[in-house]
A tleap script that builds the chain and sets N, CA, C and O, in Angstrom:
source leaprc.protein.ff14SB
mol = sequence {
  NMET LYS PRO LYS SER PHE GLU ILE GLU VAL
  PHE THR ILE SER GLN ALA ALA LYS LYS LEU
  GLY TYR LYS SER THR LYS THR ILE TYR ARG
  LEU LEU LYS ARG GLU VAL LEU GLU ASP TYR
  LEU TYR LEU GLU LYS SER GLY ARG VAL PHE
  LEU MET PHE GLU PRO PRO ASN LEU PRO THR
  LEU ALA ASP LYS ILE LYS ALA ASN ILE GLN
  PHE ARG ARG LYS ASN ILE ILE LYS ARG CYS
  CLYS
}
set mol.1.N position { 148.986 73.779 88.251 }
set mol.1.CA position { 147.773 72.990 88.257 }
set mol.1.C position { 146.585 73.892 87.958 }
set mol.1.O position { 146.402 74.921 88.608 }
set mol.2.N position { 145.789 73.512 86.988 }
set mol.2.CA position { 144.635 74.312 86.595 }
set mol.2.C position { 143.482 74.089 87.571 }
set mol.2.O position { 143.270 72.970 88.040 }
set mol.3.N position { 142.736 75.152 87.877 }
set mol.3.CA position { 141.533 74.945 88.693 }
set mol.3.C position { 140.467 74.238 87.857 }
set mol.3.O position { 140.351 74.469 86.653 }
set mol.4.N position { 139.706 73.390 88.504 }
set mol.4.CA position { 138.650 72.655 87.804 }
set mol.4.C position { 137.427 73.540 87.618 }
set mol.4.O position { 137.028 74.278 88.518 }
set mol.5.N position { 136.851 73.447 86.445 }
set mol.5.CA position { 135.627 74.207 86.200 }
set mol.5.C position { 134.446 73.421 86.770 }
set mol.5.O position { 134.440 72.190 86.782 }
set mol.6.N position { 133.474 74.151 87.230 }
set mol.6.CA position { 132.314 73.547 87.879 }
set mol.6.C position { 131.067 74.126 87.243 }
set mol.6.O position { 130.749 75.297 87.448 }
set mol.7.N position { 130.360 73.316 86.475 }
set mol.7.CA position { 129.146 73.779 85.815 }
set mol.7.C position { 127.933 73.110 86.442 }
set mol.7.O position { 127.916 71.901 86.675 }
set mol.8.N position { 126.927 73.921 86.707 }
set mol.8.CA position { 125.697 73.433 87.308 }
set mol.8.C position { 124.544 73.809 86.385 }
set mol.8.O position { 124.472 74.938 85.898 }
set mol.9.N position { 123.660 72.874 86.153 }
set mol.9.CA position { 122.458 73.163 85.371 }
set mol.9.C position { 121.342 73.511 86.349 }
set mol.9.O position { 120.949 72.687 87.174 }
set mol.10.N position { 120.839 74.730 86.250 }
set mol.10.CA position { 119.797 75.185 87.163 }
set mol.10.C position { 118.565 75.623 86.371 }
set mol.10.O position { 118.654 76.002 85.203 }
set mol.11.N position { 117.415 75.559 87.042 }
set mol.11.CA position { 116.141 75.925 86.422 }
set mol.11.C position { 115.357 76.807 87.381 }
set mol.11.O position { 115.520 76.709 88.597 }
set mol.12.N position { 114.512 77.665 86.836 }
set mol.12.CA position { 113.608 78.430 87.684 }
set mol.12.C position { 112.591 77.463 88.275 }
set mol.12.O position { 112.495 76.313 87.847 }
set mol.13.N position { 111.851 77.926 89.236 }
set mol.13.CA position { 110.889 77.046 89.900 }
set mol.13.C position { 109.806 76.585 88.919 }
set mol.13.O position { 109.403 75.422 88.946 }
set mol.14.N position { 109.343 77.469 88.074 }
set mol.14.CA position { 108.310 77.071 87.110 }
set mol.14.C position { 108.873 76.112 86.060 }
set mol.14.O position { 108.180 75.183 85.645 }
set mol.15.N position { 110.109 76.320 85.627 }
set mol.15.CA position { 110.731 75.393 84.683 }
set mol.15.C position { 110.930 74.023 85.321 }
set mol.15.O position { 110.711 72.995 84.679 }
set mol.16.N position { 111.347 74.012 86.586 }
set mol.16.CA position { 111.557 72.752 87.296 }
set mol.16.C position { 110.235 71.991 87.449 }
set mol.16.O position { 110.196 70.772 87.286 }
set mol.17.N position { 109.169 72.707 87.759 }
set mol.17.CA position { 107.859 72.063 87.905 }
set mol.17.C position { 107.421 71.428 86.588 }
set mol.17.O position { 106.917 70.305 86.579 }
set mol.18.N position { 107.609 72.134 85.485 }
set mol.18.CA position { 107.238 71.589 84.176 }
set mol.18.C position { 108.098 70.382 83.827 }
set mol.18.O position { 107.596 69.388 83.303 }
set mol.19.N position { 109.383 70.468 84.114 }
set mol.19.CA position { 110.293 69.379 83.789 }
set mol.19.C position { 109.976 68.121 84.613 }
set mol.19.O position { 110.157 67.002 84.133 }
set mol.20.N position { 109.505 68.308 85.843 }
set mol.20.CA position { 109.126 67.177 86.689 }
set mol.20.C position { 107.730 66.662 86.375 }
set mol.20.O position { 107.352 65.598 86.864 }
set mol.21.N position { 106.950 67.385 85.575 }
set mol.21.CA position { 105.635 66.932 85.160 }
set mol.21.C position { 104.474 67.512 85.939 }
set mol.21.O position { 103.342 67.053 85.785 }
set mol.22.N position { 104.724 68.508 86.770 }
set mol.22.CA position { 103.644 69.127 87.542 }
set mol.22.C position { 102.928 70.177 86.700 }
set mol.22.O position { 103.540 70.809 85.839 }
set mol.23.N position { 101.633 70.362 86.946 }
set mol.23.CA position { 100.870 71.383 86.247 }
set mol.23.C position { 101.033 72.745 86.896 }
set mol.23.O position { 100.865 73.770 86.234 }
set mol.24.N position { 101.361 72.773 88.197 }
set mol.24.CA position { 101.572 74.038 88.894 }
set mol.24.C position { 102.824 73.925 89.771 }
set mol.24.O position { 103.414 72.853 89.904 }
set mol.25.N position { 103.206 75.041 90.355 }
set mol.25.CA position { 104.409 75.091 91.180 }
set mol.25.C position { 104.096 74.927 92.665 }
set mol.25.O position { 104.984 75.070 93.505 }
set mol.26.N position { 102.862 74.633 92.984 }
set mol.26.CA position { 102.406 74.603 94.369 }
set mol.26.C position { 103.198 73.615 95.243 }
set mol.26.O position { 103.572 73.953 96.366 }
set mol.27.N position { 103.451 72.418 94.747 }
set mol.27.CA position { 104.180 71.415 95.528 }
set mol.27.C position { 105.601 71.875 95.824 }
set mol.27.O position { 106.089 71.725 96.944 }
set mol.28.N position { 106.256 72.430 94.824 }
set mol.28.CA position { 107.637 72.884 95.021 }
set mol.28.C position { 107.686 74.041 96.004 }
set mol.28.O position { 108.550 74.071 96.880 }
set mol.29.N position { 106.770 74.995 95.871 }
set mol.29.CA position { 106.752 76.119 96.818 }
set mol.29.C position { 106.445 75.636 98.242 }
set mol.29.O position { 106.992 76.168 99.208 }
set mol.30.N position { 105.578 74.636 98.373 }
set mol.30.CA position { 105.256 74.096 99.687 }
set mol.30.C position { 106.493 73.462 100.335 }
set mol.30.O position { 106.729 73.636 101.531 }
set mol.31.N position { 107.278 72.728 99.544 }
set mol.31.CA position { 108.508 72.121 100.064 }
set mol.31.C position { 109.571 73.166 100.361 }
set mol.31.O position { 110.353 73.000 101.297 }
set mol.32.N position { 109.613 74.237 99.581 }
set mol.32.CA position { 110.552 75.329 99.858 }
set mol.32.C position { 110.186 76.039 101.153 }
set mol.32.O position { 111.066 76.424 101.924 }
set mol.33.N position { 108.905 76.211 101.390 }
set mol.33.CA position { 108.453 76.869 102.618 }
set mol.33.C position { 108.816 76.038 103.847 }
set mol.33.O position { 109.157 76.590 104.893 }
set mol.34.N position { 108.744 74.716 103.722 }
set mol.34.CA position { 109.127 73.825 104.823 }
set mol.34.C position { 110.644 73.643 104.924 }
set mol.34.O position { 111.123 72.935 105.810 }
set mol.35.N position { 111.402 74.278 104.023 }
set mol.35.CA position { 112.874 74.243 103.974 }
set mol.35.C position { 113.413 72.842 103.718 }
set mol.35.O position { 114.479 72.484 104.221 }
set mol.36.N position { 112.688 72.054 102.945 }
set mol.36.CA position { 113.117 70.710 102.585 }
set mol.36.C position { 114.136 70.764 101.451 }
set mol.36.O position { 115.057 69.949 101.399 }
set mol.37.N position { 113.970 71.715 100.553 }
set mol.37.CA position { 114.811 71.784 99.354 }
set mol.37.C position { 115.932 72.819 99.457 }
set mol.37.O position { 116.408 73.303 98.430 }
set mol.38.N position { 116.353 73.161 100.644 }
set mol.38.CA position { 117.382 74.190 100.829 }
set mol.38.C position { 118.702 73.824 100.150 }
set mol.38.O position { 119.394 74.708 99.643 }
set mol.39.N position { 119.059 72.550 100.130 }
set mol.39.CA position { 120.324 72.127 99.514 }
set mol.39.C position { 120.279 72.196 97.992 }
set mol.39.O position { 121.322 72.109 97.344 }
set mol.40.N position { 119.111 72.349 97.419 }
set mol.40.CA position { 118.934 72.358 95.969 }
set mol.40.C position { 118.772 73.770 95.407 }
set mol.40.O position { 118.593 73.940 94.201 }
set mol.41.N position { 118.832 74.766 96.263 }
set mol.41.CA position { 118.641 76.153 95.837 }
set mol.41.C position { 119.933 76.773 95.350 }
set mol.41.O position { 121.018 76.488 95.857 }
set mol.42.N position { 119.786 77.625 94.356 }
set mol.42.CA position { 120.882 78.458 93.881 }
set mol.42.C position { 120.319 79.865 93.784 }
set mol.42.O position { 119.381 80.105 93.023 }
set mol.43.N position { 120.871 80.789 94.537 }
set mol.43.CA position { 120.380 82.165 94.561 }
set mol.43.C position { 121.316 83.076 93.796 }
set mol.43.O position { 122.528 83.051 94.009 }
set mol.44.N position { 120.763 83.877 92.908 }
set mol.44.CA position { 121.533 84.888 92.198 }
set mol.44.C position { 121.637 86.132 93.059 }
set mol.44.O position { 120.863 86.313 93.999 }
set mol.45.N position { 122.590 86.986 92.738 }
set mol.45.CA position { 122.730 88.238 93.490 }
set mol.45.C position { 121.502 89.124 93.338 }
set mol.45.O position { 121.175 89.905 94.231 }
set mol.46.N position { 120.830 88.998 92.206 }
set mol.46.CA position { 119.637 89.815 91.965 }
set mol.46.C position { 118.434 89.339 92.785 }
set mol.46.O position { 117.427 90.042 92.869 }
set mol.47.N position { 118.531 88.152 93.390 }
set mol.47.CA position { 117.440 87.642 94.198 }
set mol.47.C position { 116.629 86.541 93.540 }
set mol.47.O position { 115.713 85.995 94.155 }
set mol.48.N position { 116.955 86.206 92.294 }
set mol.48.CA position { 116.227 85.129 91.619 }
set mol.48.C position { 116.594 83.787 92.229 }
set mol.48.O position { 117.741 83.549 92.605 }
set mol.49.N position { 115.609 82.926 92.319 }
set mol.49.CA position { 115.795 81.605 92.921 }
set mol.49.C position { 115.792 80.549 91.821 }
set mol.49.O position { 114.911 80.543 90.961 }
set mol.50.N position { 116.776 79.662 91.852 }
set mol.50.CA position { 116.871 78.568 90.897 }
set mol.50.C position { 116.998 77.257 91.659 }
set mol.50.O position { 117.419 77.243 92.816 }
set mol.51.N position { 116.633 76.156 91.008 }
set mol.51.CA position { 116.751 74.826 91.594 }
set mol.51.C position { 117.721 73.989 90.772 }
set mol.51.O position { 117.708 74.037 89.542 }
set mol.52.N position { 118.563 73.219 91.462 }
set mol.52.CA position { 119.484 72.295 90.812 }
set mol.52.C position { 118.841 70.914 90.795 }
set mol.52.O position { 118.346 70.450 91.822 }
set mol.53.N position { 118.842 70.253 89.642 }
set mol.53.CA position { 118.261 68.919 89.551 }
set mol.53.C position { 119.208 67.857 90.078 }
set mol.53.O position { 118.765 66.882 90.684 }
set mol.54.N position { 120.507 68.030 89.856 }
set mol.54.CA position { 121.484 67.042 90.290 }
set mol.54.C position { 122.649 67.734 90.993 }
set mol.54.O position { 123.717 67.894 90.401 }
set mol.55.N position { 122.458 68.149 92.250 }
set mol.55.CA position { 123.567 68.784 92.967 }
set mol.55.C position { 124.631 67.742 93.313 }
set mol.55.O position { 124.319 66.559 93.453 }
set mol.56.N position { 125.872 68.171 93.450 }
set mol.56.CA position { 126.928 67.207 93.772 }
set mol.56.C position { 126.736 66.603 95.161 }
set mol.56.O position { 126.389 67.300 96.115 }
set mol.57.N position { 126.966 65.307 95.257 }
set mol.57.CA position { 126.932 64.547 96.512 }
set mol.57.C position { 125.570 64.523 97.206 }
set mol.57.O position { 125.502 64.336 98.421 }
set mol.58.N position { 124.501 64.707 96.459 }
set mol.58.CA position { 123.145 64.650 97.013 }
set mol.58.C position { 122.256 63.851 96.065 }
set mol.58.O position { 122.569 63.727 94.881 }
set mol.59.N position { 121.148 63.308 96.577 }
set mol.59.CA position { 120.206 62.639 95.665 }
set mol.59.C position { 119.581 63.661 94.707 }
set mol.59.O position { 119.634 64.864 94.960 }
set mol.60.N position { 119.003 63.190 93.634 }
set mol.60.CA position { 118.408 64.103 92.656 }
set mol.60.C position { 117.201 64.813 93.258 }
set mol.60.O position { 116.656 64.385 94.275 }
set mol.61.N position { 116.801 65.884 92.626 }
set mol.61.CA position { 115.654 66.666 93.094 }
set mol.61.C position { 114.381 65.822 93.083 }
set mol.61.O position { 113.581 65.895 94.016 }
set mol.62.N position { 114.191 65.033 92.044 }
set mol.62.CA position { 112.994 64.186 91.957 }
set mol.62.C position { 112.957 63.180 93.110 }
set mol.62.O position { 111.892 62.937 93.677 }
set mol.63.N position { 114.096 62.598 93.460 }
set mol.63.CA position { 114.141 61.651 94.582 }
set mol.63.C position { 113.843 62.340 95.903 }
set mol.63.O position { 113.159 61.775 96.757 }
set mol.64.N position { 114.347 63.547 96.079 }
set mol.64.CA position { 114.110 64.293 97.315 }
set mol.64.C position { 112.633 64.648 97.459 }
set mol.64.O position { 112.065 64.534 98.546 }
set mol.65.N position { 112.014 65.077 96.365 }
set mol.65.CA position { 110.587 65.412 96.400 }
set mol.65.C position { 109.765 64.157 96.681 }
set mol.65.O position { 108.828 64.183 97.479 }
set mol.66.N position { 110.128 63.054 96.013 }
set mol.66.CA position { 109.402 61.794 96.206 }
set mol.66.C position { 109.456 61.332 97.662 }
set mol.66.O position { 108.484 60.774 98.171 }
set mol.67.N position { 110.575 61.559 98.328 }
set mol.67.CA position { 110.728 61.147 99.720 }
set mol.67.C position { 109.951 62.044 100.678 }
set mol.67.O position { 109.714 61.657 101.823 }
set mol.68.N position { 109.548 63.238 100.235 }
set mol.68.CA position { 108.910 64.196 101.131 }
set mol.68.C position { 107.465 64.514 100.806 }
set mol.68.O position { 106.886 65.414 101.413 }
set mol.69.N position { 106.865 63.802 99.866 }
set mol.69.CA position { 105.449 64.017 99.593 }
set mol.69.C position { 104.679 62.766 99.970 }
set mol.69.O position { 105.239 61.673 100.054 }
set mol.70.N position { 103.411 62.942 100.191 }
set mol.70.CA position { 102.541 61.833 100.565 }
set mol.70.C position { 102.268 60.968 99.342 }
set mol.70.O position { 102.046 61.485 98.247 }
set mol.71.N position { 102.283 59.667 99.527 }
set mol.71.CA position { 102.027 58.745 98.423 }
set mol.71.C position { 100.566 58.821 97.997 }
set mol.71.O position { 99.654 58.708 98.817 }
set mol.72.N position { 100.368 59.012 96.710 }
set mol.72.CA position { 99.027 58.976 96.121 }
set mol.72.C position { 99.124 58.285 94.776 }
set mol.72.O position { 100.183 58.271 94.148 }
set mol.73.N position { 98.038 57.725 94.347 }
set mol.73.CA position { 98.055 56.984 93.081 }
set mol.73.C position { 98.417 57.854 91.890 }
set mol.73.O position { 99.067 57.382 90.957 }
set mol.74.N position { 98.014 59.103 91.905 }
set mol.74.CA position { 98.195 59.970 90.749 }
set mol.74.C position { 99.433 60.866 90.831 }
set mol.74.O position { 99.554 61.800 90.038 }
set mol.75.N position { 100.351 60.611 91.762 }
set mol.75.CA position { 101.553 61.436 91.868 }
set mol.75.C position { 102.359 61.386 90.584 }
set mol.75.O position { 102.568 60.316 90.012 }
set mol.76.N position { 102.800 62.517 90.145 }
set mol.76.CA position { 103.563 62.641 88.909 }
set mol.76.C position { 104.922 61.951 89.034 }
set mol.76.O position { 105.337 61.234 88.124 }
set mol.77.N position { 105.605 62.160 90.138 }
set mol.77.CA position { 106.962 61.637 90.329 }
set mol.77.C position { 106.967 60.099 90.230 }
set mol.77.O position { 107.915 59.516 89.706 }
set mol.78.N position { 105.932 59.462 90.722 }
set mol.78.CA position { 105.846 58.007 90.698 }
set mol.78.C position { 105.833 57.506 89.258 }
set mol.78.O position { 106.431 56.474 88.955 }
set mol.79.N position { 105.160 58.227 88.374 }
set mol.79.CA position { 105.017 57.791 86.992 }
set mol.79.C position { 106.241 58.094 86.133 }
set mol.79.O position { 106.363 57.553 85.034 }
set mol.80.N position { 107.154 58.949 86.608 }
set mol.80.CA position { 108.315 59.316 85.812 }
set mol.80.C position { 109.264 58.149 85.603 }
set mol.80.O position { 109.904 58.058 84.555 }
set mol.81.N position { 109.369 57.261 86.569 }
set mol.81.CA position { 110.361 56.190 86.451 }
set mol.81.C position { 109.745 54.868 86.190 }
set mol.81.O position { 110.454 53.869 86.066 }
savepdb mol mol.pdb
quit
């Protein structure tokens, strides 16, 4: 029986912020500091931090951020969908 390959698409924090539509990384860093996005982190041995947009068996990163930020009319995540 062959082992199954497991591929994950990961992005740096600045790439993730741009992909989600943010102008800066401040919101993502704030959620990382509060340890809200711990399940979405991928750490390299060199110490670089990456974020997974669609980790297995978890809601997407955009849904997790949307659930943990305060509702405002101009929120980027609200306009994505």
